[in-house]
C-alpha positions, 0 to 999 in steps of 0.5 A: 185120812179122816176124809177118806174114812168119812167118804167110805162110810157115806158110800157104804151107807148109800150102797146099803140103802140101795141094796135094802130098797132093792131087796124089799121091792123084789121080795116084798116080805110079809113077815114084818117081825122077821124084817125087824130082826134083820134090821136090828141085826144089820144095825148090830153089825155096824158096831164093827166100826168100833173095832177097826181102828185099834186092837180089841183086847189082849185076850185072844178069845175076845179078839176071835169072838169079835172077828168071827161074830161081828167083823166077818159078817159085817164085811160079808154084808158089805161085799153083798151090798157092793155087788147088789148096788150096781145090780139094782141100779141096772135093774132100775134102768132096765125097768124105766126103759121097758116102761118107756118103750111100753108107753111108746108102743101104747101111744102108737096103738099097739095092744099087748096080748093078755095071757092071764099073767100081768106084765108086772107079776111076770117081771117080779117073778123074774127079778126074784129068780135073778136076784136070788141067783146072784145073792145066794151064790155070792153069800155062800162064796163069801162065807166060805172065803171068810171062814174057811179059805182065808186062813190058808197059806201057800209057800210058792217056790220058784227057781230063776235062771240067769246067765249073768248071775255071779257064780258064787250067788248060785242058790241064793234064797230070797223069801218074799211076803207082801201086803200084810195089812196089820189091822183087825184081820191081821193082828200080832198073834196071826202074824207071828204064826206066819213069821214062824213059818217063814223062819223054817225056809232057810232064807238068805234074805227076807223082803217085804214089798209094802203095805205093812199096815192097813191104816192108822198107827194103832197096829204098828206096835203089834206088827213090829213085834211080830216082824222082829222075829223074822230071821234071814242070813243076810237081813230083812228088807222092806219097802213102803206101800200106799197103805203105809202112808195112811198112818204115822210113817216116821214112827213105822219106819223108825220102829222097823229099823230098830227091829232089824228090818231095813227100809229101802226108801229109794235107795239100794244096798249091796248084798254079799255072799258068805265070803264076800267074793260076790254081790248083787244090788238090792234096790227099793222104791217108795210107792209113788201114789202113797206119797202122792208123787203124781208127776210120773208113775215111778219117779224114783226108779232111775235115780235109785238105780243110777249108781249101780254098775251096768253089769251089776246083778239087780233086784228091785223091790216095788209095791206095785207091779206095773213098774216092771216095764220100766225096770226091765228097760233099766236092766233089773234082773228081778222085780218083786212086787205085791199090791194086787192081792191076786184079787183075793178071788181067782176064778179057774181059767183054761189058760192056766192063769186064773181070772181075778178082779185085779187082772182088770186093773193090772196086766200083771195080777199075780205070779211069775212073768218074764221079759227077756232076761228080766223076771217079775214076781207078784205076790198074792199077799198075806193080808186082806183089804176090804172084805176079809175073803179069799177064794182060790187065792190063798195067802202067799209066801214066795221062796225064790232061788237064784240060779246060775244058768250054764 
């Protein structure tokens, strides 16, 4: 854990140095006093490190002040550095190559026409325009995503029809949330608001598909206090995501169980209808990479499902969506997953399914998917990871109704 944090800080420091050097080279600011103010403000933003690993204060006003005045600007600055670092590295590579080819042309006797504007001056003007066209939209979208859209939440309703759903389970409601990431951007106060919203949905069961905490253990108590208020007729269930392994896992699981949230760690449980005349099997698996089981992508799936009758209706909770192919082969009717956050930024697409960064890494980045008689739903998450930004990708609560196909 400590090694991961130190490595991340070193990477961020490197990105800052590259970004700052690149911006200084391109714009060559003459107002040294303004430059000094910028440097001092950036140093001030680094005070955010003191607020990332433990609750700031019991005062809501103090928490919001720290969040809006320090944490958000710091992570927006971090996002800008993350984007501008490869931009400037490519620019440097291009500059080196252009100078190399210019040297070759001069060596071969070719002379450049003099049009009154030096190559270096023209290049710098071009870089100013290009850099501004990247930085300004990026900063604007980041501010909008952090201060405006990141608190939006949508309730997505889906009806899924199955021929082999027991008749008495027709209309059974499963409400899903995922990727809470309890921490500086999802404290107990904010999480309780989402819990209250979920309690209005008349759920038969509520499921949480991993990443309950962000890292460490200092926000566990706040998260559990909020989640203990969840209400569902047949219970509340959770599986573990990779971030849940970055803190005191035993303490997290014990407190979840005591609060009424049943943790499905590579096991399944029967869920009955009201008169117990029918049931389905709810299975849950640990995130494999969180616990560093690397021999197989999802080593627990087959063992978790092996004792379930072949004709039993099966619902699988998995943090990662890429279990879907294996789950479908194992006869799972519905897989519920998260992990991707929908990329947190979704660009419109003519296909109807927006483009997200998560789509570069995962075949199933968000929303509903189907493979024959098996469905997958990938929840966009309640929390954020990295920059606290969401653009066209609101927080999500999924309400799924299982229906008997006639």
